[in-house]
RODO-2510 file (C-alpha; in nm, 4 decimals, decimal comma):
residues 433
     n   res          X          Y          Z
     1     x     1,7552    -0,5718     2,6546
     2     x     1,5390    -0,2738     2,7493
     3     x     1,6798    -0,0764     2,4572
     4     x     1,6082    -0,3610     2,2136
     5     x     1,2483    -0,3835     2,3339
     6     x     1,2161    -0,0077     2,3004
     7     x     1,3395    -0,0083     1,9403
     8     x     1,1133    -0,2940     1,8395
     9     x     0,8048    -0,1356     1,9941
    10     x     0,8742     0,2049     1,8437
    11     x     0,9387     0,0581     1,4996
    12     x     0,6131    -0,1325     1,5038
    13     x     0,4206     0,1818     1,5937
    14     x     0,5731     0,3987     1,3246
    15     x     0,5849     0,1449     1,0444
    16     x     0,9639     0,1497     1,0472
    17     x     1,0019    -0,2203     1,1266
    18     x     1,0646    -0,3775     0,7895
    19     x     0,7815    -0,6271     0,8018
    20     x     0,9016    -0,8356     1,0947
    21     x     1,2763    -0,8373     1,0351
    22     x     1,3665    -0,8606     1,4021
    23     x     1,1894    -1,1949     1,4482
    24     x     1,3359    -1,3677     1,1401
    25     x     1,5413    -1,6722     1,2517
    26     x     1,6954    -1,7488     0,9103
    27     x     1,7149    -1,5323     0,6021
    28     x     1,9376    -1,4691     0,3045
    29     x     2,1130    -1,1501     0,2013
    30     x     2,3522    -1,3205    -0,0414
    31     x     2,2489    -1,2797    -0,4051
    32     x     2,4505    -1,5883    -0,5039
    33     x     2,2262    -1,8015    -0,2810
    34     x     1,8925    -1,6829    -0,4216
    35     x     1,8760    -1,9872    -0,6467
    36     x     1,6765    -2,0345    -0,9643
    37     x     1,3051    -1,9929    -1,0075
    38     x     1,0487    -1,9823    -1,2852
    39     x     0,7910    -1,7056    -1,2886
    40     x     0,4354    -1,7577    -1,4139
    41     x     0,3625    -1,5747    -1,7377
    42     x     0,0974    -1,3039    -1,6954
    43     x     0,0127    -1,3401    -2,0647
    44     x    -0,0748    -1,7115    -2,0480
    45     x    -0,4317    -1,7580    -1,9305
    46     x    -0,5734    -2,0319    -1,7106
    47     x    -0,6375    -2,2487    -2,0169
    48     x    -0,2778    -2,2197    -2,1308
    49     x    -0,3595    -1,9849    -2,4171
    50     x    -0,1392    -1,6871    -2,5024
    51     x    -0,2893    -1,3436    -2,4428
    52     x    -0,2142    -1,1209    -2,7420
    53     x    -0,4679    -0,8396    -2,7384
    54     x    -0,6006    -0,5832    -2,4955
    55     x    -0,9422    -0,7510    -2,5061
    56     x    -0,7873    -1,0853    -2,4143
    57     x    -0,5950    -0,9141    -2,1350
    58     x    -0,9193    -0,7845    -1,9881
    59     x    -1,0320    -1,1447    -1,9447
    60     x    -0,6918    -1,2520    -1,8171
    61     x    -0,6959    -0,9623    -1,5728
    62     x    -1,0112    -1,1008    -1,4102
    63     x    -0,8440    -1,4400    -1,3762
    64     x    -0,5410    -1,2891    -1,2013
    65     x    -0,7525    -1,0828    -0,9617
    66     x    -0,9305    -1,4033    -0,8646
    67     x    -0,6053    -1,5977    -0,8251
    68     x    -0,4623    -1,3317    -0,5932
    69     x    -0,7876    -1,3255    -0,3978
    70     x    -0,7960    -1,7034    -0,3595
    71     x    -0,4288    -1,7530    -0,2782
    72     x    -0,2816    -1,4343    -0,1276
    73     x    -0,5067    -1,1527    -0,0046
    74     x    -0,8453    -1,3191     0,0291
    75     x    -1,1752    -1,2357    -0,1350
    76     x    -1,2732    -0,8708    -0,1193
    77     x    -1,6497    -0,8470    -0,0548
    78     x    -1,8427    -0,7532    -0,3653
    79     x    -2,1526    -0,6158    -0,1980
    80     x    -2,2128    -0,2427    -0,2032
    81     x    -2,1810    -0,0623     0,1291
    82     x    -2,3986     0,2354     0,2119
    83     x    -2,1798     0,5254     0,3245
    84     x    -2,2497     0,8634     0,4771
    85     x    -1,9953     1,1447     0,4547
    86     x    -1,9956     1,4127     0,7227
    87     x    -1,7621     1,7108     0,7145
    88     x    -1,6784     1,7843     1,0767
    89     x    -1,4320     2,0699     1,0319
    90     x    -1,3174     2,3149     0,7657
    91     x    -1,0216     2,5494     0,8009
    92     x    -1,0107     2,7828     0,5025
    93     x    -0,6700     2,9207     0,5933
    94     x    -0,4695     2,6231     0,7164
    95     x    -0,0903     2,6064     0,7104
    96     x    -0,0544     2,9850     0,7231
    97     x    -0,3072     3,0372     0,4464
    98     x    -0,1625     2,7846     0,2040
    99     x    -0,4432     2,5291     0,2287
   100     x    -0,8058     2,4513     0,2861
   101     x    -0,8184     2,1709     0,5392
   102     x    -1,1158     1,9425     0,5861
   103     x    -1,1885     1,6710     0,8383
   104     x    -1,4443     1,4243     0,7050
   105     x    -1,5990     1,1200     0,8737
   106     x    -1,7025     0,8211     0,6622
   107     x    -1,9842     0,6349     0,8380
   108     x    -2,1054     0,2847     0,7546
   109     x    -2,4807     0,3308     0,7516
   110     x    -2,5717    -0,0372     0,7813
   111     x    -2,3104    -0,1018     1,0501
   112     x    -2,3537     0,1695     1,3142
   113     x    -2,1430    -0,0327     1,5584
   114     x    -1,8342     0,0526     1,3509
   115     x    -1,6519     0,3772     1,4165
   116     x    -1,6047     0,5953     1,1075
   117     x    -1,2962     0,6362     0,8937
   118     x    -1,1627     0,9830     0,9761
   119     x    -1,0229     1,1499     0,6646
   120     x    -0,7831     1,4445     0,6707
   121     x    -0,7868     1,6370     0,3432
   122     x    -0,5631     1,9269     0,2412
   123     x    -0,6510     2,1266    -0,0707
   124     x    -0,4203     2,3922    -0,2190
   125     x    -0,5966     2,7280    -0,2190
   126     x    -0,6686     2,9016    -0,5465
   127     x    -0,7125     2,5875    -0,7569
   128     x    -1,0458     2,4592    -0,8808
   129     x    -0,9937     2,0945    -0,9860
   130     x    -0,7100     1,9194    -0,8118
   131     x    -0,5373     1,5813    -0,8464
   132     x    -0,4784     1,4093    -0,5134
   133     x    -0,2430     1,1670    -0,3420
   134     x    -0,4408     0,9240    -0,1276
   135     x    -0,2510     0,7236     0,1341
   136     x    -0,3145     0,5725     0,4742
   137     x    -0,0967     0,6681     0,7709
   138     x     0,0485     0,4541     1,0491
   139     x    -0,0337     0,6422     1,3664
   140     x    -0,3345     0,8703     1,3241
   141     x    -0,3967     1,1958     1,1379
   142     x    -0,2414     1,3853     1,4274
   143     x     0,0971     1,2299     1,3450
   144     x     0,1246     1,3716     0,9910
   145     x     0,1118     1,7360     1,1020
   146     x     0,1964     1,9465     1,4055
   147     x    -0,1296     2,1419     1,3803
   148     x    -0,2618     2,1443     1,7334
   149     x    -0,6297     2,1379     1,6409
   150     x    -0,6171     1,8021     1,4620
   151     x    -0,7905     1,5673     1,7078
   152     x    -0,5870     1,2835     1,8543
   153     x    -0,7117     0,9520     1,7250
   154     x    -0,9033     0,7547     1,9846
   155     x    -0,8435     0,4239     1,8084
   156     x    -0,6104     0,1406     1,9090
   157     x    -0,2404     0,2232     1,8658
   158     x     0,0634     0,0027     1,9040
   159     x     0,2326     0,0777     2,2347
   160     x     0,5796     0,2285     2,2304
   161     x     0,8103     0,3418     2,5057
   162     x     0,8393     0,7189     2,5261
   163     x     0,4715     0,7913     2,5858
   164     x     0,3947     0,8218     2,2144
   165     x     0,1090     0,5904     2,3048
   166     x    -0,0001     0,4638     2,6449
   167     x    -0,2328     0,1691     2,6969
   168     x    -0,2709     0,1522     2,3177
   169     x    -0,3981     0,5117     2,3012
   170     x    -0,2274     0,8059     2,1335
   171     x    -0,0810     1,0860     2,3407
   172     x     0,0156     1,4423     2,2566
   173     x     0,3752     1,3276     2,2138
   174     x     0,2665     1,1549     1,8921
   175     x     0,1595     1,4820     1,7300
   176     x     0,3684     1,5450     1,4193
   177     x     0,5886     1,2397     1,4793
   178     x     0,5734     1,1423     1,1088
   179     x     0,5387     1,4913     0,9653
   180     x     0,8567     1,4545     0,7607
   181     x     0,7065     1,1531     0,5806
   182     x     0,4232     1,3744     0,4617
   183     x     0,5708     1,6955     0,3117
   184     x     0,2283     1,8526     0,2951
   185     x     0,3355     2,2041     0,2017
   186     x     0,5566     2,0766    -0,0807
   187     x     0,2730     1,8622    -0,2144
   188     x     0,0309     2,1560    -0,2014
   189     x     0,2701     2,4003    -0,3651
   190     x     0,3072     2,1560    -0,6543
   191     x    -0,0676     2,1742    -0,7072
   192     x    -0,1792     1,8478    -0,5483
   193     x    -0,4185     1,7687    -0,2678
   194     x    -0,3423     1,5140     0,0029
   195     x    -0,5966     1,2801     0,1582
   196     x    -0,5010     1,0504     0,4429
   197     x    -0,6575     0,8433     0,7185
   198     x    -0,5288     0,6163     0,9935
   199     x    -0,5169     0,2579     0,8703
   200     x    -0,6344     0,1454     1,2127
   201     x    -0,9679     0,3175     1,1453
   202     x    -1,0313     0,0401     0,8922
   203     x    -0,8782    -0,2379     1,0986
   204     x    -0,6366    -0,2159     1,3928
   205     x    -0,3051    -0,3832     1,3110
   206     x    -0,2908    -0,6762     1,5521
   207     x    -0,4190    -1,0355     1,5342
   208     x    -0,7536    -0,9662     1,6998
   209     x    -0,7967    -0,6276     1,5317
   210     x    -1,0559    -0,7703     1,2956
   211     x    -1,3049    -0,7854     1,5846
   212     x    -1,3460    -0,4051     1,5737
   213     x    -1,2759    -0,3509     1,2032
   214     x    -1,4677    -0,3908     0,8813
   215     x    -1,3945    -0,7638     0,8638
   216     x    -1,6116    -0,8175     1,1713
   217     x    -1,9257    -0,7379     0,9733
   218     x    -1,8493    -0,7702     0,6043
   219     x    -1,7475    -1,0484     0,3738
   220     x    -1,7992    -1,4157     0,3019
   221     x    -1,6808    -1,4921     0,6511
   222     x    -1,6128    -1,2923     0,9622
   223     x    -1,3453    -1,5413     1,0663
   224     x    -0,9915    -1,4052     1,0804
   225     x    -0,7635    -1,4751     0,7844
   226     x    -0,5461    -1,6955     1,0066
   227     x    -0,8358    -1,9444     1,0239
   228     x    -0,7308    -2,1928     0,7556
   229     x    -1,0785    -2,3471     0,7523
   230     x    -1,1780    -2,0256     0,5742
   231     x    -0,8991    -2,0450     0,3220
   232     x    -0,9909    -1,7417     0,1141
   233     x    -1,1256    -1,5081     0,3831
   234     x    -0,9791    -1,1645     0,3338
   235     x    -0,6952    -1,0488     0,5544
   236     x    -0,6011    -0,7118     0,6984
   237     x    -0,4189    -0,5991     0,3847
   238     x    -0,7363    -0,6651     0,1890
   239     x    -0,9331    -0,4649     0,4447
   240     x    -0,6943    -0,1692     0,4275
   241     x    -0,7084    -0,1771     0,0466
   242     x    -1,0883    -0,1858     0,0607
   243     x    -1,0821     0,1156     0,2929
   244     x    -0,8753     0,3136     0,0433
   245     x    -1,1476     0,2589    -0,2141
   246     x    -1,4073     0,3859     0,0310
   247     x    -1,2067     0,7043     0,0780
   248     x    -1,1986     0,7329    -0,3001
   249     x    -1,5794     0,7043    -0,2903
   250     x    -1,5793     1,0155    -0,0756
   251     x    -1,3298     1,2000    -0,2937
   252     x    -1,5618     1,1491    -0,5889
   253     x    -1,8134     1,3699    -0,4074
   254     x    -1,5640     1,6457    -0,3291
   255     x    -1,6110     1,9200    -0,5939
   256     x    -1,2542     2,0488    -0,5683
   257     x    -1,1020     1,7068    -0,6422
   258     x    -1,0435     1,5629    -0,9870
   259     x    -1,1603     1,2106    -0,9024
   260     x    -1,0089     1,0792    -1,2260
   261     x    -0,6637     1,1744    -1,1017
   262     x    -0,6399     1,0062    -0,7618
   263     x    -0,3044     0,8433    -0,6911
   264     x    -0,2875     0,5465    -0,4535
   265     x     0,0279     0,5630    -0,2409
   266     x     0,1590     0,3594     0,0504
   267     x     0,4702     0,2599     0,2421
   268     x     0,5672    -0,0845     0,3747
   269     x     0,2590    -0,2872     0,4758
   270     x     0,0392     0,0002     0,3635
   271     x     0,2330    -0,0092     0,0362
   272     x     0,1074    -0,3650    -0,0097
   273     x    -0,2459    -0,2397     0,0510
   274     x    -0,2014     0,0549    -0,1864
   275     x    -0,0928    -0,1744    -0,4691
   276     x    -0,3716    -0,4279    -0,4044
   277     x    -0,6211    -0,1402    -0,3935
   278     x    -0,4938    -0,0053    -0,7248
   279     x    -0,4956    -0,3496    -0,8832
   280     x    -0,8612    -0,4090    -0,7966
   281     x    -0,9980    -0,0561    -0,8295
   282     x    -0,9227     0,0921    -1,1693
   283     x    -1,0548     0,4301    -1,0612
   284     x    -0,7083     0,4959    -0,9181
   285     x    -0,5212     0,6873    -1,1869
   286     x    -0,1762     0,5728    -1,0741
   287     x    -0,0166     0,3625    -0,8020
   288     x     0,2952     0,4144    -0,5878
   289     x     0,4398     0,1364    -0,3719
   290     x     0,7186     0,2548    -0,1425
   291     x     0,9276    -0,0350    -0,0072
   292     x     0,6280    -0,2678    -0,0096
   293     x     0,8483    -0,5790    -0,0032
   294     x     0,7140    -0,9307     0,0411
   295     x     0,3451    -0,9461    -0,0434
   296     x     0,3857    -0,6154    -0,2256
   297     x     0,6193    -0,5535    -0,5194
   298     x     0,8956    -0,8053    -0,4392
   299     x     0,8929    -1,1401    -0,6167
   300     x     0,7790    -1,4144    -0,3790
   301     x     0,9903    -1,6808    -0,5488
   302     x     1,3191    -1,5044    -0,4726
   303     x     1,4781    -1,6347    -0,1539
   304     x     1,6091    -1,3023    -0,0298
   305     x     1,5168    -1,0924     0,2715
   306     x     1,1650    -1,1511     0,3985
   307     x     0,9968    -1,4660     0,2706
   308     x     0,6397    -1,5887     0,2339
   309     x     0,6913    -1,8151     0,5347
   310     x     0,8353    -1,5374     0,7497
   311     x     0,5631    -1,2848     0,6755
   312     x     0,2926    -1,5452     0,7344
   313     x     0,4575    -1,6374     1,0649
   314     x     0,4970    -1,2791     1,1832
   315     x     0,1688    -1,1432     1,0500
   316     x    -0,0715    -1,4339     0,9842
   317     x    -0,3729    -1,2023     0,9857
   318     x    -0,2536    -0,9922     0,6910
   319     x    -0,3271    -1,2519     0,4246
   320     x    -0,5769    -1,5285     0,3556
   321     x    -0,5471    -1,8720     0,5107
   322     x    -0,4511    -2,0437     0,1869
   323     x    -0,1411    -1,8255     0,1499
   324     x     0,0102    -2,0044     0,4474
   325     x    -0,0045    -2,3372     0,2656
   326     x     0,2673    -2,2032     0,0328
   327     x     0,5131    -2,1271     0,3141
   328     x     0,7455    -2,4118     0,2180
   329     x     0,6388    -2,4490    -0,1460
   330     x     0,6462    -2,0997    -0,2878
   331     x     0,7127    -2,2354    -0,6369
   332     x     0,3592    -2,3772    -0,6346
   333     x     0,1966    -2,0358    -0,6000
   334     x    -0,0122    -1,9848    -0,9140
   335     x     0,0834    -1,6152    -0,9188
   336     x     0,3773    -1,3921    -0,8331
   337     x     0,4021    -1,0221    -0,7624
   338     x     0,5010    -0,9096    -1,1124
   339     x     0,1499    -1,0162    -1,2089
   340     x     0,0039    -0,8029    -0,9323
   341     x     0,1945    -0,5036    -1,0699
   342     x     0,0835    -0,5911    -1,4229
   343     x    -0,2757    -0,5448    -1,3040
   344     x    -0,2040    -0,1710    -1,2806
   345     x    -0,1455    -0,1504    -1,6583
   346     x    -0,1832     0,0662    -1,8535
   347     x    -0,1898     0,3165    -1,5660
   348     x     0,1335     0,4704    -1,4340
   349     x     0,3133     0,2714    -1,1646
   350     x     0,6049     0,3670    -0,9384
   351     x     0,7920     0,1115    -0,7263
   352     x     1,0640     0,2282    -0,4882
   353     x     1,3228     0,0624    -0,2662
   354     x     1,6031     0,1645    -0,0299
   355     x     1,9511     0,0159    -0,0283
   356     x     1,9469     0,0035     0,3524
   357     x     1,6257    -0,2000     0,3462
   358     x     1,7460    -0,5361     0,2176
   359     x     1,4649    -0,7049     0,4118
   360     x     1,2223    -0,5735     0,1490
   361     x     1,4482    -0,7124    -0,1300
   362     x     1,5160    -0,4104    -0,3539
   363     x     1,6193    -0,6273    -0,6480
   364     x     1,3061    -0,8373    -0,6059
   365     x     1,0944    -0,5203    -0,6089
   366     x     1,2763    -0,4001    -0,9208
   367     x     1,2208    -0,7340    -1,0952
   368     x     0,8555    -0,7326    -0,9942
   369     x     0,8147    -0,4034    -1,1778
   370     x     1,0372    -0,5093    -1,4681
   371     x     0,8473    -0,8305    -1,5427
   372     x     0,5192    -0,6390    -1,5690
   373     x     0,6562    -0,4940    -1,8942
   374     x     0,4852    -0,7331    -2,1418
   375     x     0,1405    -0,6233    -2,0250
   376     x     0,2275    -0,2562    -2,0586
   377     x     0,3525    -0,3304    -2,4105
   378     x     0,0049    -0,4534    -2,5036
   379     x    -0,1041    -0,0924    -2,4533
   380     x     0,1911     0,0555    -2,6390
   381     x     0,3518     0,1655    -2,3126
   382     x     0,7140     0,1373    -2,2063
   383     x     0,7702     0,0368    -1,8462
   384     x     1,1227     0,0031    -1,7108
   385     x     1,2406    -0,0979    -2,0563
   386     x     1,4028    -0,4168    -2,1816
   387     x     1,7120    -0,5256    -2,3702
   388     x     1,6547    -0,8218    -2,6035
   389     x     1,3363    -0,8955    -2,4129
   390     x     1,5112    -0,9052    -2,0756
   391     x     1,4923    -0,6488    -1,7927
   392     x     1,7420    -0,3672    -1,7799
   393     x     2,0275    -0,4000    -1,5325
   394     x     1,9458    -0,3183    -1,1721
   395     x     1,9981     0,0586    -1,1491
   396     x     2,2547     0,2387    -0,9380
   397     x     2,1465     0,3939    -0,6097
   398     x     1,9541     0,7210    -0,6477
   399     x     1,9178     0,6762    -1,0234
   400     x     1,5458     0,6579    -1,1116
   401     x     1,4615     0,4695    -1,4301
   402     x     1,1573     0,3937    -1,6431
   403     x     0,8718     0,5598    -1,8241
   404     x     0,5121     0,4550    -1,7533
   405     x     0,6556     0,2192    -1,4912
   406     x     0,9301     0,3750    -1,2792
   407     x     1,1692     0,2548    -1,0137
   408     x     1,4399     0,3835    -0,7855
   409     x     1,6628     0,2389    -0,5156
   410     x     1,7242     0,5213    -0,2702
   411     x     2,0148     0,5413    -0,0304
   412     x     1,9047     0,5036     0,3302
   413     x     1,6746     0,2919     0,5419
   414     x     1,3146     0,1666     0,5353
   415     x     1,1392     0,5021     0,5303
   416     x     0,9729     0,7705     0,3185
   417     x     1,1950     1,0698     0,2474
   418     x     1,1946     1,4002     0,0629
   419     x     1,3935     1,2264    -0,2123
   420     x     1,1140     0,9733    -0,2588
   421     x     0,8492     1,2436    -0,2718
   422     x     1,0448     1,4468    -0,5264
   423     x     1,0415     1,1467    -0,7597
   424     x     0,6708     1,0840    -0,6991
   425     x     0,5793     1,4453    -0,7660
   426     x     0,7806     1,4488    -1,0897
   427     x     0,6156     1,1189    -1,1875
   428     x     0,2704     1,2670    -1,1207
   429     x     0,3542     1,5888    -1,3057
   430     x     0,4535     1,3944    -1,6160
   431     x     0,2009     1,1105    -1,6201
   432     x    -0,1072     1,2036    -1,4146
   433     x    -0,1743     1,5780    -1,4394
***
């Protein structure tokens, strides 16, 4: 029992728990039991009219954003927020001279009670205008590198046995614990910058985390998303997505960054946020969702792995209150995740799975990306490709497919690996640079 508790706690801290798998009482891993379902058509608008042009899609796009806000993620506040950017540290010879490293605090001027978002930025030396991968991390900036002078985060952390965190505070044992998920030197040598921040700086990841996060002061309601009397109040995923856009606000002021080539990237629950951020904020040049699963790239209507009901039971604060009303009637959802992915069009999109992560439903993630194809075709783009109007066959393991939209199903578990990053870097080289 002690070992089970240890594994659960550690997985929650590091983002390795596949969205609540351990607490799922009933689930399906048998493809023959998925059943039939009918997906909504992204190219049929709310009045039942077919969308045939790019101009018509722009109107339809607004409808879909609103439908996702009302029924899944909650309404993202529209009001402008006054920010102040303060560079607190610059190392002009970081990583043995390979990089310029900056630590930047993003302050909320009108909400001084909120702690800042602490951004860690690595820039490859010798380059003037640089594209950048922007992604949130699970356990503080200190966990993505072993550099001893990166301050330990002082924010709330999930507790885990092994003194990685104690009393919900990070310890030195957490330094570099997810370094392999962030191959910083490889990214820099390929000519990209990397910007990251702890997602808990935006909102701590627990039911009452909203009390100290941005949702405590901003939005139509400061009630938590689990409050069904506020059916469309934004949830934590919406907050994390909003925070990514605020980091992009900062990157637009950084002279070394090409702000028109910022790639939104995320894994697992942060993958959901990265896709929702990219769907809403068209300043992101491309979007990468790594094993984002239910509420991310995977089709909600497929009964496989994690379900709408399970994710709403395990993490009720991630989504809006109305989403919970679809727990037992998923077919009534007015949207599905292929439409979320279609909102990225015509920008490049990469969706990735792992064959050892059936909880995230690799085939459902693949189909989510595949059924975004008609929208990409409006722009003359090829996504994963079709045969007689139908998606290509589910690809073999470790066989990336697609053009403007790409997909792979990697061997291994719920994680981010060097294999994943090699595909993402090639994708960026070909479609973003």
